[in-house]
C-alpha positions in Angstrom: -17.6 -13.7 -3.1 -17.1 -10.1 -4.1 -16.3 -8.9 -7.5 -13.0 -7.6 -8.4 -15.1 -4.1 -9.1 -16.3 -4.1 -5.5 -13.4 -5.0 -3.9 -11.4 -2.4 -6.3 -14.1 -0.1 -5.2 -13.5 -0.8 -1.4 -9.7 0.1 -1.8 -10.4 3.4 -3.7 -13.1 4.2 -1.0 -10.0 3.7 1.5 -7.8 5.9 0.2 -10.1 8.6 -0.5 -11.0 8.4 3.2 -7.3 8.6 3.8 -7.1 11.8 1.7 -10.0 13.4 3.5 -8.2 12.6 7.1 -5.0 14.0 6.4 -5.5 16.8 3.7 -1.7 17.1 3.1 -1.4 14.0 1.3 -1.0 15.0 -2.0 -1.5 11.2 -3.5 -1.5 7.6 -2.7 -1.6 4.0 -3.9 -1.7 0.3 -3.1 0.5 -1.6 -4.4 2.0 -5.3 -4.6 5.3 -6.1 -2.8 6.0 -7.3 -6.5 5.6 -3.7 -7.6 2.5 -3.9 -9.7 0.1 -1.2 -9.4 -3.3 -2.4 -7.5 -5.2 0.7 -7.0 -4.4 4.6 -7.0 -5.7 8.1 -5.9 -3.1 10.5 -7.2 -3.1 12.8 -10.0 -0.1 14.0 -11.9 2.0 11.1 -10.8 3.4 8.3 -12.6 1.9 5.6 -10.2 3.5 2.6 -11.9 6.8 3.8 -11.2 6.3 4.6 -7.6 4.8 1.3 -7.3 7.9 -0.4 -8.6 10.3 1.9 -6.6 8.3 1.1 -3.6 8.6 -2.7 -3.8 12.3 -2.0 -4.2 12.5 0.0 -1.2 10.5 -2.4 0.8 13.1 -5.2 -0.5 16.0 -3.1 0.9 14.0 -2.3 4.2 13.1 -5.5 4.9 16.8 -6.8 4.5 18.0 -4.0 6.8 15.5 -5.2 9.7 16.5 -8.9 9.2 20.1 -7.5 9.5 19.5 -5.7 12.8 17.8 -8.8 14.0 14.3 -7.3 14.1 11.5 -9.0 12.9 9.0 -8.0 10.2 9.5 -4.7 8.6 6.2 -2.8 8.8 6.9 0.9 7.4 9.2 3.3 6.0 8.9 7.2 5.8 11.3 9.2 3.3 11.4 12.9 3.9 12.5 15.2 1.4 12.9 19.0 0.6 9.5 18.6 -1.5 7.8 16.4 1.2 7.2 12.8 2.7 6.9 9.5 1.0 5.8 6.8 3.6 5.1 3.2 3.1 3.2 0.7 5.1 2.9 -2.9 4.7 -0.6 -3.8 4.1 -0.9 -7.8 4.7 1.9 -9.9 3.5 1.4 -9.0 -0.4 0.8 -5.5 -0.6 1.9 -1.9 0.4 0.4 1.5 1.0 2.4 4.5 -0.5 1.5 8.0 0.8 2.9 11.1 -0.5 2.4 14.4 1.4 3.4 17.6 1.5 6.3 19.2 3.4 3.7 20.6 6.4 2.1 17.4 6.7 1.3 16.4 10.7 3.4 13.0 10.3 1.9 12.0 13.6 -1.8 12.1 12.0 -0.4 10.7 8.7 1.1 7.7 10.7 -2.1 7.1 12.6 -4.3 7.3 9.6 -2.3 5.1 7.9 -1.9 2.3 10.3 -5.5 2.2 10.6 -5.9 1.9 6.9 -3.5 -0.9 6.5 -5.8 -3.0 8.4 -8.5 -2.3 6.1 -6.6 -2.7 3.2 -5.0 -5.8 4.1 -8.5 -7.2 4.6 -9.5 -6.4 1.2 -6.0 -7.4 -0.4 -6.7 -10.9 1.3 -10.4 -11.2 -0.1 -8.9 -10.6 -3.7 -6.3 -13.3 -3.5 -9.0 -15.7 -2.3 -11.5 -14.6 -4.7 -8.7 -14.9 -7.5 -7.3 -18.3 -6.0 -11.1 -19.7 -5.9 -11.8 -18.9 -9.3 -8.6 -20.7 -10.8 -9.2 -24.0 -12.6 -8.5 -27.3 -10.6 -5.1 -28.3 -11.6 -4.7 -31.5 -14.2 -4.5 -34.9 -12.3 -2.4 -37.3 -13.7 
């Protein structure tokens, strides 16, 4: 079983790899679908607020997908005058949030992010398993 520090190190390494692969990324983070920050590689950004808003956006996006008769929600891209915010499901309990400059290559951003979600999904699943194995047995009456 890997330690929390090792798991967090894997998440940060993948976020760093993403930033190298797509230089226009200005910040990235992994959050729980409940809006709690798990890991980040973002400077000058209120990451806790972004994590919470990402969870809200995912909830609305999933409801839209459901209403349209589509299966599981996977990703959303927001384009603004200042750049992009892209969110990708990373397993069942986490989301990858990427912030990118307005001149970002969106195709490359999607390609690298989709590859990264496979890695992040595995690490988050390992962390959940590690956490659940460390819980005490429930009292039996």
